C-alpha positions in Angstrom: -5.6 15.7 21.0 -3.2 12.6 20.5 -4.6 8.9 20.1 -2.2 8.7 23.6 -4.6 11.5 25.2 -7.9 10.3 23.8 -6.6 6.6 25.5 -6.0 8.1 28.9 -9.0 9.7 28.9 -10.7 6.3 28.3 -8.5 4.8 30.7 -9.9 7.3 33.1 -13.3 6.2 33.1 -12.7 2.4 33.1 -10.4 3.0 36.1 -13.0 5.0 38.1 -16.2 2.9 37.0 -17.3 6.3 34.7 -19.7 5.0 32.4 -19.8 8.0 30.6 -20.2 7.4 26.5 -17.2 9.0 25.0 -16.9 9.4 21.3 -13.7 10.1 19.6 -13.0 11.5 16.2 -10.6 11.6 14.1 -8.7 10.9 10.6 -9.2 7.3 8.7 -6.4 5.3 10.4 -4.6 7.1 13.1 -5.1 4.3 15.4 -8.4 4.8 17.3 -9.6 1.4 17.0 -6.5 0.0 17.9 -5.9 2.1 21.4 -9.4 1.3 22.4 -8.2 -2.9 22.1 -5.1 -2.1 23.6 -7.0 -0.9 26.4 -8.9 -4.0 26.8 -6.0 -6.3 26.6 -4.4 -4.2 29.7 -7.2 -4.4 31.8 -8.9 -7.6 31.0 -12.1 -5.9 29.0 -13.7 -7.9 26.0 -13.9 -5.6 23.4 -17.2 -5.9 21.2 -16.6 -4.3 17.7 -19.6 -3.1 15.8 -18.8 -1.6 12.8 -22.0 0.7 12.1 -21.8 1.2 8.5 -21.6 -2.0 7.5 -25.1 -2.8 9.8 -28.9 -2.2 9.4 -30.8 -0.9 11.8 -32.6 -4.2 12.5 -28.9 -5.6 13.4 -29.0 -3.2 16.2 -32.2 -2.9 17.3 -33.6 -6.2 16.7 -36.7 -7.9 15.2 -40.5 -7.6 16.4 -42.4 -11.0 16.7 -45.6 -11.8 18.2 -45.7 -13.5 21.8 -47.2 -16.9 21.8 -50.5 -15.7 22.6 -50.9 -13.5 20.1 -51.6 -10.3 22.2 -48.5 -8.3 22.4 -45.3 -8.1 20.5 -41.8 -9.3 22.0 -38.6 -8.2 21.2 -35.8 -10.7 19.7 -32.5 -9.2 20.7 -29.2 -9.2 18.7 -27.0 -12.0 19.5 -24.0 -9.6 18.6 -24.8 -7.2 21.7 -23.0 -7.8 25.3 -24.0 -10.7 26.8 -23.0 -11.1 30.5 -23.0 -15.0 30.4 -20.8 -15.0 27.5 -18.6 -12.0 27.5 -18.1 -12.0 31.1 -18.4 -8.9 33.4 -15.6 -6.7 32.0 -16.8 -5.3 28.7 -16.3 -2.4 26.3 -18.5 -2.2 23.4 -17.0 0.0 20.5 -19.3 1.4 18.2 -16.9 2.1 15.4 -17.9 4.3 12.1 -20.7 5.7 13.9 -20.5 9.2 11.7 -20.1 6.6 8.5 -23.4 5.1 9.3 -26.8 5.8 7.9 -29.2 8.5 9.4 -31.4 5.2 10.2 -28.6 3.1 12.1 -27.4 5.9 13.9 -31.5 6.5 15.2 -31.2 2.8 16.2 -28.1 3.8 18.3 -29.6 6.3 20.3 -31.9 4.1 22.6 -28.6 2.0 23.6 -26.2 5.0 24.0 -28.4 7.0 25.4 -30.2 4.5 28.2 -27.9 1.7 27.9 -31.2 -0.4 26.8 -32.9 -1.0 23.5 -36.2 -2.7 23.2 -36.4 -5.4 26.1 -32.8 -5.4 26.3 -30.4 -4.1 28.4 -27.0 -3.3 28.5 -24.7 -5.2 31.1 -24.1 -3.5 33.8 -20.1 -3.7 33.6 -20.2 -2.5 29.7 -18.6 1.0 28.6 -19.6 2.3 25.8 -17.1 3.9 23.1 -17.9 5.5 19.7 -15.6 6.5 16.8 -15.5 7.9 13.8 -14.3 10.4 11.1 -14.7 14.2 11.0 -16.8 15.7 8.4 -13.6 17.5 6.7 -11.7 13.7 6.5 -13.1 13.2 2.9 -14.8 10.2 4.0 -18.7 9.0 3.9 -19.8 11.4 6.8 -23.7 11.8 8.6 -23.7 14.5 11.0 -25.0 13.2 14.9 -28.4 14.7 16.2 -28.1 16.9 18.5 -29.3 14.7 21.2 -26.9 11.9 20.5 -24.0 13.9 20.2 -25.3 15.8 23.8 -24.9 12.5 25.6 -21.4 11.7 24.4 -17.7 13.4 26.2 -16.4 13.9 22.6 -12.8 14.7 21.6 -11.5 15.4 18.4 -7.8 13.1 17.7 -4.8 14.0 15.3 -1.9 12.1 14.5 1.2 12.6 16.0 4.6 11.4 14.4 6.5 11.2 18.0 3.8 9.4 19.8 3.3 7.1 17.2 7.1 6.6 16.8 7.3 5.7 20.5 3.9 3.9 21.5 3.5 2.2 18.1 6.1 1.9 15.2 9.2 1.2 17.4 7.5 -1.5 19.4 5.4 -3.4 16.5 9.0 -3.2 14.3 7.9 -0.9 11.4 9.9 -1.5 8.5 13.5 1.1 9.2 13.4 2.6 5.4 9.5 3.6 6.5 11.2 4.8 10.1 13.8 7.0 8.3 11.7 8.5 5.8 9.0 9.7 8.6 11.5 10.8 10.7 12.9 13.1 8.2 9.3 14.2 7.2 6.6 13.7 10.0 4.3 15.7 8.1 3.9 12.8 5.6 2.5 10.3 8.4 -1.1 11.6 7.8 -2.5 13.4 4.9 -6.4 13.4 4.6 -9.2 15.8 4.0 -7.8 18.5 1.6 -4.7 16.6 1.7 -6.0 13.4 0.7 -5.5 12.4 -3.0 -9.1 10.9 -3.5 -9.4 7.2 -2.2 -5.5 6.8 -1.5 -3.5 8.9 0.6 -1.0 8.1 3.6 -2.2 7.2 7.1 -0.7 6.0 10.1 -2.4 2.4 9.2 -0.9 2.8 5.2 2.4 3.0 6.5 2.4 0.3 8.6 1.0 -1.8 4.9 4.1 -0.3 3.4 6.1 -1.9 6.4 4.8 -5.3 5.4 5.0 -5.1 2.0 9.1 -3.8 2.5 9.4 -6.7 4.9 8.7 -9.3 2.2 10.7 -7.7 -0.4 12.9 -4.1 -0.1 13.9 -3.7 -3.9 12.3 -0.7 -4.5 13.3 -1.0 -7.8 10.7 -3.4 -8.9 7.9 -2.4 -10.2 5.3 -4.5 -8.6 6.6 -3.3 -5.0 6.6 0.3 -6.2 3.2 0.2 -7.4 2.1 -1.1 -4.2 3.6 1.5 -2.1 1.7 4.2 -4.6 -1.1 1.6 -4.0 -1.2 2.2 -0.1 -0.1 5.8 0.6 -0.8 7.6 -3.0 1.1 8.9 -5.6 2.2 12.6 -3.4 3.9 10.8 -0.4 4.7 7.5 -2.2 7.1 9.0 -4.9 8.6 11.0 -2.1 9.4 7.9 -0.2 10.6 6.3 -3.2 12.8 9.0 -3.8 14.1 9.2 -0.6 15.3 5.6 -0.4 16.8 5.5 -4.0 19.2 8.4 -2.8 19.7 5.7 0.7 19.9 2.7 -1.0 22.8 0.6 -3.2 22.8 0.8 -7.2 21.2 -2.0 -9.0 23.4 -4.4 -9.4 23.5 -5.6 -13.5 22.7 -9.4 -12.5 19.6 -8.2 -10.8 18.9 -5.8 -13.5 18.8 -8.5 -16.4 17.0 -10.9 -14.6 13.8 -8.9 -12.9 11.7 -6.1 -14.2 13.9 -3.7 -12.2 13.4 0.1 -12.5 16.8 1.5 -13.9 18.7 4.2 -11.8 18.4 7.9 -13.1 21.8 8.7 -11.8 24.1 9.2 -15.3 27.3 7.6 -13.1 25.0 4.7 -11.9 23.6 4.5 -15.3 27.2 4.2 -16.8 28.2 1.4 -14.6 24.9 -0.5 -14.7 25.7 -0.5 -18.4 29.4 -1.5 -18.0 28.7 -4.4 -15.4 25.9 -5.8 -18.3 28.3 -6.0 -20.8 30.8 -7.8 -18.6 28.1 -10.4 -18.0 28.7 -11.4 -21.8 32.4 -11.5 -21.7 32.4 -15.4 -22.1 30.9 -15.3 -25.9 33.9 -13.5 -27.1 35.4 -16.8 -28.3 32.4 -18.4 -29.6 32.0 -19.6 -33.4 28.4 -19.2 -33.4 25.5 -18.5 -31.1 24.9 -22.6 -31.2 28.4 -22.8 -29.3 27.0 -20.9 -26.3 26.0 -22.8 -23.3 22.7 -22.8 -22.4 23.7 -20.4 -19.4 25.6 -17.9 -22.0 23.0 -17.7 -24.4 20.1 -17.2 -21.8 22.4 -14.0 -20.4 23.0 -12.5 -23.9 19.5 -12.9 -24.4 18.6 -11.2 -21.1 21.4 -8.1 -21.8 20.1 -7.7 -25.3 16.2 -7.3 -23.6 17.4 -5.1 -20.3 19.2 -2.8 -22.9 16.0 -1.6 -24.3 14.9 -0.9 -21.0 17.2 1.6 -20.4 16.1 5.2 -19.6 17.5 6.8 -22.8 18.1 5.4 -26.1 22.1 6.7 -26.1 22.4 4.0 -23.5 20.7 1.3 -25.4 22.8 2.5 -28.4 26.0 2.2 -26.8 25.2 -1.3 -25.1 24.5 -2.5 -28.6 27.8 -1.3 -29.7 29.5 -3.0 -26.6 27.7 -6.4 -27.8 28.8 -6.3 -31.2 32.4 -5.1 -30.5 32.4 -8.5 -28.4 31.1 -10.9 -30.7 29.0 -9.6 -33.9 27.9 -12.6 -35.7 26.5 -14.4 -32.2 25.0 -10.9 -31.3 23.3 -10.8 -34.9 22.2 -14.5 -34.6 20.6 -14.1 -30.8 19.2 -10.8 -31.4 17.1 -11.7 -34.9 15.7 -14.4 -32.8 14.1 -12.3 -30.1 10.7 -11.4 -30.7 10.2 -8.9 -28.0 7.5 -5.7 -29.0 9.6 -3.1 -26.6 12.5 -3.9 -29.2 10.4 -3.6 -32.0 9.0 -0.4 -30.9 12.6 0.6 -29.9 13.4 -0.1 -33.8 10.5 2.2 -35.1 11.3 5.1 -32.9 15.0 5.5 -33.5 14.9 4.0 -37.3 17.6 7.1 -38.1 20.2 5.4 -35.4 19.2 2.0 -36.7 19.5 2.9 -40.6 16.2 1.1 -41.1 13.9 4.0 -42.8 11.7 3.1 -45.1 11.4 -0.4 -43.7 7.6 -1.6 -43.3 5.9 -3.0 -40.8 6.2 -6.7 -42.3 9.8 -6.4 -42.7 10.3 -5.0 -39.0 8.1 -7.7 -37.6 10.0 -10.3 -40.0 13.5 -9.1 -38.4 15.0 -7.8 -41.5 15.0 -4.4 -39.9 16.5 -5.7 -37.0 19.3 -7.3 -38.5 20.1 -4.5 -40.7 20.9 -2.1 -38.0 24.1 -4.6 -37.3 25.6 -3.6 -40.2 26.5 -0.1 -39.2 28.9 -1.0 -36.7 32.1 -3.5 -36.5 33.5 -5.2 -39.2 31.7 -7.5 -42.0 30.5 -10.9 -41.3 33.4 -13.3 -41.3 
């Protein structure tokens, strides 16, 4: 069944006062807990959420201590359990992660679920017990429920449904348009768990919501940090598919943004050529400069940023074309600015392309000292004036 179907089954009990315990089993992040909280808000129930996987048996069953006359034992009831005076008459006790907690914790929950009491504590009359957990094939921590406990539940298996998620959650909560566009194109990417899961990181409705939150703050998908955060939430498979899809929708990276931010360059040859032409155009102000000292601070900064950006292009031929374009504009200024730059990415590029730069045979000291960087300038243009 879908999350909506499960929610209606729980709602049936609330409307009819039927206090049978219900267990919902489904993959992480499909919205199980959220749908219960929505019902609580809708009908005015206080939802007490106990994450059993994070608890010990004592936190549920309580402590035993001696009576004042030391003739019997008394139960010290945990304060986290429902209390009618504190919580009101309408309560939903949500026992989350019941299939992920240890056997000891499950045993401690038996009496509370089966008999609505534990030790000297009794659940308030108006309390509904709802338990949630993952299935065995959801690739999470899983402990099978004992038969006596499972027999007391009305059990439902929950599967994600894109159309339902879109209508009930995504649109009302303002999920980012790029996420909605991609999942409308590829609904199966909404949830990838079990055999499709990539270890610890995989797509779920909850992780797509986190991606949406990231994009609302920064939707520059060519930014390395944004890209890495997306992959860290939904995994390599769905993450790369999402980024590739968005790349086809978004406008090309602007030259000014590219030189000022650590953006991923485009892979399309036409876009790369346009980007390169645009970056070179930003340096036109240095054409008439006699030397680097005559540049304004802004012009000097732009020339430095363009040079560094050229070494982030995906193929060496684009970098070499860009460097040739710079020297054509003002060879002496470029030589002076370039020789003063200390960037390991530039040094590595020169080592890898020694033949193109005419620097074969330069030793490490020469490369780091900048002599090799200067030598490549002599391969283009006229002699120094």
